N, C-alpha and C positions, 0 to 999 in steps of 0.2 A: 504494499498498499504506499502509495509516495505520497512525500509530505508538499499539499499543495498551501502555500503561503495564506493565510485569510485575510481578505479584503474586506478593509471597513469602509463603511459608506457613511459618508456625514450629511445631515439634512444641508437643501442649500441654503447657503449662506446670504442669500438675497431676502429669506424671509423675513429677517427681523427689519432690514432697512427698507422691505415694501410697508409693512405694517406700522412702520412711524413714517413713512411716505403719507397713507391713506391716512393717520391720525391728522399729520401737518395739512391735507388736504381739507378734512373736515373743520377743523380748527379755521382754515383761511375763510372758508365756504359760511362758517357763521359769524365771522368779522363782518366782510363785507356782504354780507345778507342786511346786518342789521345798520351797516355805515351808509349804503344806498337810501334807504327807507329815513334814515336821520337825515341824510342830505335834502331830501325832496320835504321833510317836514319844514313849515315856518315857523317863525314866533308865533304862539296865538296867547288869547286869553291873559291871563297870571303872569307872562314871561315878561310882557310889559310894566307890569306893577311892581315887580319882584326887583327888575333893574333900576327902580327908582323908588324903594321902597321908604326910604327916610325924606322922599320929595327933591333930592338929587344923586346925580350919576355918583355910583361907589367909585371911590380913585385910589383905596388901597384894604389889605385884609384886613386892618382895622375895621373899616367901613363894615364888610360882613358880619364880622365877631357883634358889632354894636347893633345890627339889625337883627340879627339873633335876640341878642337878650332884649330888644324895645318889643321884639313880638312875643318873647316869655313873659314880657312884664305887661304889655299889653292886649294881648289877641290868645295866646294858647300854650299850654304845654308843653307842649309836642316840638317846640321851637329847635330842641336840638336836631331833628331831623330835616329841619330845613335849613342845617348848613351848606349842604350842597348845592341845594337851589339857589343860593345866594351868592356861593361861591363860584359857579358856572353863569349866573347872572350877570356877575363882575368879571371874568374871563372872556364871555362872549358867547356864542353860540356856535362859532367854528373850534372852539377849544374843548365843549361838550361832544359836538360831532364825533371828536377825535377820539375822545376817553370813553364814551358811553359805550361801544363796542366791547371794549375790552373787559369793563366792570360787566356785561350780558353775557360773556363767556364764563365769565368767573362765577358767577350762578349758575352756569349749562355744569362748568365743572364741579361745582361743590353740591348740587344735588346729583351729580355722581357719582361723588363717593358716598353720600347719605344712602343711596339708596344700591351702592355694590361694597360699602367698604374699603377693606385695603386690598382688593383686586385692582389689578394692571387695567390701566383705562384703555377699553377697546373704543375704538370710531367709532363701528356701527350704534352700539348701545348709545354713547355719545351724540350721536345723529338723531335716534329715535328721541331722545331728552328736546333737543331742540325742535322737532318737528310736534310735540304735545304741547311745547312750552308756547310756539307760536302759534298753533292751532286751538288752544284751549285756556290760554290761559286768559284770568281776566283783565278786562281793561288794559290789552298790550299796548294801546297806544299811547295811552294816558301816562302809565306807568314804567316804558321804555323811552318813547320815541318824544314824548313833549316834556321840554325842557323841566319846566316847573313840577310836571307829575313825575318826574323820575327820581324825585326821594324815594318812593317808593320799591325803586330798584335798587337805590343806597340799602334803604332799609334792610331788605328782604336779604341782599349779600351779606349783612353783619348778625342777620338772624342766623343763618345757616352756618355761616363760620363761627359764631359763637356754640353750637349745636352739633359742632362737627366731632370735638372730643369726646362728648359723652358718647354720639355713635361710634367711633371707633373704642372705645372703652369697652364696650356691648360685645365685643368677637370674643368670640370663645378663645381660653389659651395667651390669651394675650393681656402683658402684666401692665396692670396702670401705676406701679411705683417706679420712677428714675430721678433721676437731676432736673429731667425739666418741668417737674411739675414746679418748683421753686419761681421758675420763669412762666409756668402756664395760668398759675392762681391770680396773679396781676393782671393777666392779659385778658382771663377770663370774668373777672370782677370789674374790670372797665366795659369789655361788649355786653356785659350783663345788663349794666346800670343804663347804657346806652338804648339798648332795647327797651329796658322799663319804660325810659322817658319817650322815645318817639312815636307811640301808638301802643293805645290801651289794649286793641285786639291784638296785635301781635305778642305784645308782655302775657295777654292770658294763655295764648298759646304757646308760649316758651313757657311758662312757668309748668303748664300742665304736663309737657313733655320730657321738662326735667324732674318729676315727681314720677313720670311712669316707667323712664331710664334707673331712676334709683329702685322702682319695683321692679326691673327687669333684673337688673344686679344680683338683686336680693335671691332673686328665681335662681338665677346661674351662679349662685357663690362666687358673685366677684365683687371685691372689695370695694367701700366706699370710700374714695378719697377726698381729702378736705376740699379739692377744688371743686370737687362736684356739688358741695355744701355752699362753698363761696359765692358760685353764679346763681342760686337760687337767692342766697340773699340779696347780692346784687340788685336783681330783676324786681324784687321788693322795696330794696333802695329808691330806683329809679321811678318806679309807679309811684312814690310818695314824691318824689322830686315834682315829677310830671304833675300832679293832682295838686300840689302846693304853690305852681304858679298864679301870680296875682291876675294874669288875664285870660285866667280861666273864666272867672265870673263873666265877665265881658262878651265873650265868645257864647256862650249859653243864653243867656239874654238876650240876644240877637238872633239866635238860631231858636231856641225853644219854644217862645211864644206862650206862658203858662197864662192860664185862665185863672186870674185873681179869683174871683168868685169860688170856684168849684175846683182848686188846687189839685187834689187827691184823685179825682175822676178825668180831670183833661189828663195827667199823668199815666195813667190806667188804659186810657184812650191810646194815647201817644205810644205805649211799650208795644200793645196789641196791635197799632199799625205799622210799626216798626218791624215786630216779627212777621206780619204779612209780608211786607218789602223782603226779609232775608229770604224768605221762602220765594218769593219770587226771583232772588237775587242768586239763586240756588242754580236756575234755569240762565240768565241773560250773563251769569259770571262763567258760564259751561261745567260748572261745578256737578251737574246732573250726568252730565255724559262720562267725567272722569268715574266718577261714584260709580255707573252703570260698569266701566272696564273694572274697575277694583273688584266689586264683589263678583264679576262674572270670574275673573282668574282666581280668586279667593275659591269663589267655589269648587273648580276644577282641582285646585290645589288640597281642599279637605277633603272632597271626596274621592279623586283616584290617586292623586301622589302625598296622600298625607304623613308617607314614610317616604319619601323622596326629599332631596335637596333640604334646605335651611327651613329653620322656624318660620311662622307666618304673624308671631307676635309684632318685629319690628315695624311691617308694615301697617299692621293694625293701629302702632306707635305713631306713626306722620298721617294715618286717617283722622285717629281721633284730634292730632294738633290742627289739622286742617280745617275741621268743623269746629274747633273752638276759637280761631282766628274768625270763623265767618261770624258763628252765633254770640259771639262776646260783644258784637257789635250792638245788640239790643241793649247794652248800658248806652250807648250814645245819645246826644240831645237832639238830635233829629234824624233823618233817614240818611244811612251813610252811602258814602258816594262807592260806584263799584269797585274804583282803584284798590279801597281798603281792601278786596277781597284776594289783592294781585299774589299776597304772599302764601293765602292759604290754597291757590292754585298749585304754587309749585310744590307744597307738600303734599296735594294729592298727586302730583306726576311723580313725584320720589316715592310715593305709597305704591303707585300703578307698577313703577319698575323693579320693585324691591320684591313684591308680589311675585310677579314674573321669573325675576330672579330665584326667589324660594322653591320653583318647583322642580329644578335639579335636574332639567333637561339636558341632554347634548345635542347642540342646535347643528352639531355636522353630520348628525346622520340624517337622510334622504329626506323623511316623514316631517319632520322638525324643522327640516331647513326650508323645504317646500313653505309651510306654514310663516316661517318667519321670511322670505321674499314676497312671498300675497301681502302680508301686512307691511312692509313698507311699501312696496309700491303702492298700495292705498292710501296709506301716510303723505308717499311723496307726491302722489298725484294732488291731493288735499290741499297740501303746501303748496304745491304750485300758482292753483288757480287762487287761494289766499292772496298769497304774496302778489302775483300780477295785478289783481284787482285793489291792493292795498296800492303798491305805485301809481295805477291811473289814479287812485282817490286824492294822493299825495300831490301827484301832479297838478291836479286840480283846482286843490288848496291853494297851492304857492303860487300858480299862475295867476289865480284871485289878489292873493295878496301882494306878487311883483306888479301888478295893475295899481293896488291900492299905492303903493308905496311912490310910483311915479308919479298918480297923484298928487299924494302931500308933498312931495318934492317940486312938483310945479308951482303949489300953492304959495309955499314958502319963498319960490324964488319970484315969486307976484307980490308978495305981502300980505295974502290972505292967510286969516288965522281961523275959518269955519269952511270945514270940510267935507263935503260930500262923499261915498264911497260904494263902491260897486259890491252887491251880497255875493255870499259866498253860494256853488250854484249847489241846486237841490242834492239833498242828500241822497247817495248812494246805499245799495243793499250792506256794504262793509262799513260805511263809516259810523254807526255806534262803536262798533268793534276796535275801530282804528283812533280817529281822534273827535271824539261827541263832546268839544268842551264847546263853552260857551261863545259867543262871537259879536262883531260890535252890533247895535241893533239902532233902531229908530228913535230911541229915547238919549239924548246927547247928555242926560245925569246919571246914566247907569254906571254901574263900578266899570265894563270893561270900555266903556265911549272915554270916559274920564282918565283912564290909564292909558288909553293907546294916546288922547289928544296932550296930555301932557308928557308922554315918551318924546312924541315927536316937538314938543315945544307950541304946542296949537291950543286954541280957546276953546273947540269944539269939533266934534266927529260925529256924523250920523251916518248911516245907511237910506242908499236911494230911496229905496222901496220896500217893500214886505220882505225880513229876512228868511229864508225858507229853513235854516237851521233852526230846530226845536230849540227853545230857549228857556225853558221851564226851570233850570236852575241857573239863573241870572247873577250868584255871588259865589265865591270860592268856598268848599266843605273847610 
């Protein structure tokens, strides 16, 4: 028997570079998709107000901090969340358009880490999370594309960043004790205080999720470390700082409209009304669609694959956190804005992705691979249709605003201080999802009319004819 040398075959060396190249392509695709929409989105509504919040243009970073302080003292305890709004109102729309795609990418990466834990980042699941976020995020245009509304993007990013150590610590077999704890504790505390300050409903969701994570640790015999408790305390402290703001009383008084003759009846009627509006919000925010997909995949997991994959408890944690963010809005003094639900949308998307991951299926097998390809084709087609519609909508809105600015410049050149502007085009099918913000109207004394007039140093600005945009919400929330 002859000695034939063994020939060793190595896997193709190009597999890893190929995977890295696909991931880079997905990241670039996400960045460009958001950047294009941002460049086609003009300044609107509160953008003109925040740029001159104190009455004059901001000239330094000290003006940014001064405006945040003024808002905290005179309008809203959630003022720390408006720091990013004032900052980019100071830096300008171009700076915002460049920075925002990277922030959005950060949210997508954090959502991936929450859904899949310490697993290596796979480009296809990341792309799926992006498709879901674009298709099913509440008030996508408000929270991502609109400069002032983008404070919800910043808050959502730090919300997910705060919860990430809790998620990673929940993984079995991972030690929570290390020298990094000494650095993690103050970082967690600062993030927790920020989360508590910037939004009551987001703070409620964070509080519930921290408690649920602590319960999960106890069930899985994971030691509870000091930083985990510090995070809880920080949120409570942040909520206290938010509610202690002197400006809250003015804001509540201007929005609540309490009936002094029957305050209790008026209060109960208002809460029932808000509860009904929150139920409607489940549909308008696409939460119903996300919940339907979560329950379907979860039912498959429980009925057929309960002994495979990982526990379904972590996805349930994010599901409950998302519902808490939505229904804690019952404590709001008036009907909540749709953009307030944006963080809940991301939590529900994480819950869906984590539920799919818990199935423990091998997606390289032919039947599973066929299902995966079909799902990607469906969501990819839906994304393409909505993205093209959004581009057209942004182009229409921006073209009218460019025409308005030309009219304003002509008026300034001729010395006129009272200007009539053309209305925006009638709302398209997708406008409520993209940029359903209040616009200039026929009343020169309205908030937005005065803000635009002041921004361009005019006496008054009015619309030429009936504005087709729904103007029910003529004041900022």
